[in-house]
N, C-alpha and C positions, 0 to 999 in steps of 0.2 A: 504494500500500500504506500501511496505517496502521502506526504504531509506538507502542509503549508505552515511554515514556522518563521518567526523572526530570528535571524542569525545573531546571537548575542556576541558582542565583542569580548575577546580575551586579551589580556595584556600580552604584548609580544614577547616571545622568548629571546634568549640571547642570540639565537640563530638568525633573527630578523636583522636584515642589513640596515644599519643606521648611517647616515651620511649627510653632509651639507649639499651634496648633489641633489637638487630638487627643482622640478618645475611644477610641483604641487603647492609648495609653500612660498615660492617666489624668492628663495634664498639665492644669493650670488654664488655662482659655481666656479670652482677652479679645479684644475687637474694636474697631477704629476705623472707624466708619461715618459716613455723611453726617449723621445726626441722633442725638441722645443716646438711648441705650437701656441697658438693664441688661446687666451683664457676663454673657456666656453661659458656662454651666457644662456640662461634658460629660455626656452621657447615652448609654445604649445600649451600654455597654462589653460586649464580646463574651465573656460568661461564661454558660455553660449546662451543666447536668449531664445527660448522656445515658446510654444503655445501654452494655453492654460493647463493646469495639472490634469494628468491622465492616469488611469490604471493600466500599467504597461506590463506585458509579459515578454520576456526575452528567452527565446529558445537557445539554450547554451549560455555563454556569458562568463565563463570562469577561466578561459585560457588566454585570449589575446585581444581581439577586437572588443568583445563584450566587457572586458575589464575596464577599458577606458570609456566605452559608451555608457555603462551603468553609472559611472561616477558623474558624467555630464548630466544624465537624466535625473539623478538624485539631487544634484545641485539646483536643478530647475524646479524641484518640488514635486516631481512625479512619484507615484507609488510603484516600486519596481519589484517584480517577482521573477526569479530565475528558475527555468525548468531544466533540470539536469538529472543525471543518474545518481548524483551524489558521490561519485568516485573521487572527485577532487574537492579541496576546500572551497566553500562557496564564496568566501572572500579571502583576499590575501593582501597584506600590507606591501605597498609598492616601495621600491627604493627611494629614500628621501621623503616619503610621505610621513607627516608627523603622527604621533600616537593619537592626538585629538582628532585630526582629519579622518584617520582610519576608523576610529571609534564611532565618529558621527556617521560615516558612510555605512559601515557594517551593521550598525544598529537599525538601519532603515531598509535593509535588504530582506525580502521574503524569499523562501525557497519552496518550490514544488518538486518533490523527488519522484522521478519516474522515467520510464523508457519511452521516447517518442514513437518507437516502432510498435508499442503496445497501443494500438489504435483505439480500442474500446476504453481503456483507461484514460487516454488523452481526451476523448470526447466527454466522458463523465466528469473528470476532474476540472476541465476548463469550463464546461457549461455550468458547473456548480459555482465556480468563482466569478466568471464573467470578467472580460477585459475589454478596454477601449481600443488598445493598440497592441499589435504583435510585432516584435522585431525578431525575424527568423535569421539568426546568424549562422547556424550550422546545418540548415536544411540542404539536402543533396538531391532528393527525389520528390517528384510531384505527389506520389502516393503518401508521403509523410505530411503533406500540407492539407490534404482533403479532410481528415478528421478535425483539424483545427478550425477550418472554415465551417464545418458542420456544427461544431460545438459553440461557435460564436457568430450566430446569424446577424447580430447587430454590431459587428465589429466596425469601428470607424476607419481603421487604416491597417494594412498589412505591409510592413516594410521588410524587404527581402535583400539578403546579401547574395548577389549573383557573382558573375565573373566575366571579365573580358575574354576569357578563354573560350567563350561560346562563339566568337566570331570566326567566320570562314577565312582560312589563310589566303592572303591576297598580295599582289605586287603594289597595290595602291593604298598607301598609309598616310595619316593615321586612321585607325578604325573610328567610325562614327556610329552613334546609336542606331542609325537607320541601315547600316551595312548588313550584308548577307551574313547569316549565321550558319554554323556547321552542326547539323542534327546528329552527326556521328562523333562529335568531339567527346573527350572524357568528361566534359561538363554538360553533357546533353540533359542530365537530370535537372540542372538549374534552368536550362532553356525551356524544358517541358513545364517547370514550375511557373515560369513567367507566363507561358501560354495558358496554363490552368487559371491563374489569377485573372488574366484578361477575359477568358471565356466565361468565368463565373460572375463577371461584372463587379468584382471586388475593387474597392478603392485602394489600390496598391501603389507602391513605389519600389523600384528595383535599382540597386546600385551595382555597377560592374567595375570592381577594382581591377587593376593590372597586377603587378607584383606589389605586395604589401610588406613593409618593413617597419622596424621600431622595437622598443623594449618588449621582451617576452615573446618575440616571434618564434613560433614552433616550427616554421619552415626554414630550411637552410639557405637563406638568402644572404644577408650580410654576414651572418655567423660563419658561413663557408669561407669567406675571404678573411675574416678576423682570425680564424684558426691558423691559416697559413701565414698571415702577417706576423702573428705572435711567435710562431715557430721559426721565423726567418727563412721560410721556404719560397722558392719560385712559385708563381701562380700559373698553372696550366689553363689555357683558354683555347677553345676549339676554333679551328680555321683562322681567319684573319684577325679576329678580335674586334672588327669594325661593325659587327651586328649591333643594331640599335634597339634598345629596350627602354623600359620606363618603370620607375618605382614610386610608390606613394606612401607617405608616413601614416601609421595607424591612428595617430591623434587627429590628423587632417581628415581621415576617413570617418572617425567617430563624430567629428563636428558636422560632416556632411549628413550623417545619419540623423543627427538632431535637427538639422536645418530643414529636412523634409517632413518632420513631424507636424501634422496639422497644417501643412502648407498647401494651399489650393493649387499652386503652380506645379506641385509635384504629383498631383493626382493622376494615376494611370500613366506614369512616366518612367522612363529608364534613363539613368545617368551614368556615364563613365566617370570614375573618380580615381585620380592618381596625381603624380607630381607635375609641376609646371613644365619641366624640360625633359628631354630624352637624353640617353647616355649610351655610349658604346660599352661593350664588355670590358675592353681595355680601360676605358675611362672610369668604369665602376670600380675596377681594382685599384686604380690610382686614387679615386675619391675615398674609398675605404681607408687607404693608408693615410691620406691627409687628415681625415676626420679623427682617426685614432692616434695620430702622432707618430706613425711609423715612416721610415724613408720610402721613397717611391720603389715599388717592388720590381723584381725581375719577372718578366712575363714570358712564358714559353707557349708558342702556338703549336698546335698539332692537328692532324687530320683524324677525326674520330673513326673513319672507315678503315684505318690501318690497325685498329685495336679491337680486341674482344674483352670487354670488361664484365662479361657475364650479365648478371642481373643488377650490377652496381652502376650507379650514375656517376660519371666522371665530372659533371658540371651541373650546377643547380638550375640553370635557365634553359629554356627551349632554344635550340640552335637556329635562330631565325630573327629577322626584324619583327618586333612585336611591341606596338605602342598605340595609344588611343587619344583622341581629342577630348579635352575636358571643357571645351568652350561652352557646351550646353549648360553644364552645372554652374559655370561662372556667370553666364548671362541670365539664366532663368532663376537660379536660386540665390545669386549674389555670393556664392561660396567661392573661396579661393584658398589654395593650399598655403599654409604659413611657412612650412619648412622648404628651404632649398635642399638639394641632395646632400651636400657636405654637412650642413647643419643637422639634418635629420639623422645622418649616419653617426655624427658625434653624439647626438642625443641617445641613440640606441647603444652606442659603445659605452658611454659614461654611466648610463643607468642600468646596464645589463652586462655585456661581455667584459667590459673593463673592470667590473667588480668581481670577476671570476665566476659568473653565472652564465650558463648556456644550456641549450636543450639537448644537444647531441655531442658526444665525445669526438675529438678530431680523428679522422680516418683518412690516411694518406696513401692507401693501397693503390688506387688508380693513378694517383700522382706519380708514385714510384715507377709504375709501369711506363707511363709517358716519359718521365725524365730519364729512365734507363735507356729507352730507345733513342732519345735525343742525344744522350752522351755517346752512344755507339755511332750514330751518324756523324757527330762532330769529330770523333776520333778517326 
């Protein structure tokens, strides 16, 4: 059985990271790193003006995007319930977040414990509670959304986290919201969810991020580069390294999610959300080094077709140009990303990897295969 409970705040243990690095309390930030760099100043303080108070359900919300989104919504006075399986702590104190801020936040979070794939339970529990707005952060398949819609016939808005990965690969970039989509992509479930919401006449808004980065990122985006920079290793990048991609900071994405709440201009609309500028793979490696205070890295280019890595991925990005226009979100919503790439990477490094925290251990197995062949060719 699931339960709806107020998560009581507990005093942080000695394991909780305490630091003056904070963009939650506005403290001035300084860093001591391996190489001289500019003093890092906080950005992305969580302040957004939203609509009148709503009873909000967040599907997920304890790993990455939802951690920042829930804080924004609580600050706006909304009543927040997280629907999770309860396998992870419902709230966690963020690096640099004061005890008082964390206590205030966690005391206002409600938790509905259950499995979203248990459709009968979802229908019964949600209909019993009633919610004005649903933020679906972790939905992957349309079938997971149907019971939510059935349980909440008077839902005011369904806000969905989709992906720019739904677009059909093309020679004509950037991707716009009206571009052709790929029904066979690995994100087809998200595409089918958007179609379901449209066909049901739901007042929905769907955001399509490109690559997301920032503190607590569980995908090996910036972390992949930071591991190699810290180890002083060359960075292997496929082909020319001039492939163009795009990253958006999680805090900018969270603000976009709040700006569509109750916004008539966002009704039944899709928005690409990411960073302002595009970057090459080589440029991203250099930006990570600059943000974290490491020297410019040695970059090794290789042809992936010459290697057999088995099931392992040798590089965390798709080996192609991949970026999207964010002009619609800027013009329609008045949203604009606050972080440029180097600033955003510095925020991620200083509040996460630079403190010794990361999601995955370093694995240089594929690097060694690439570098071994490179040395043989050079000799």
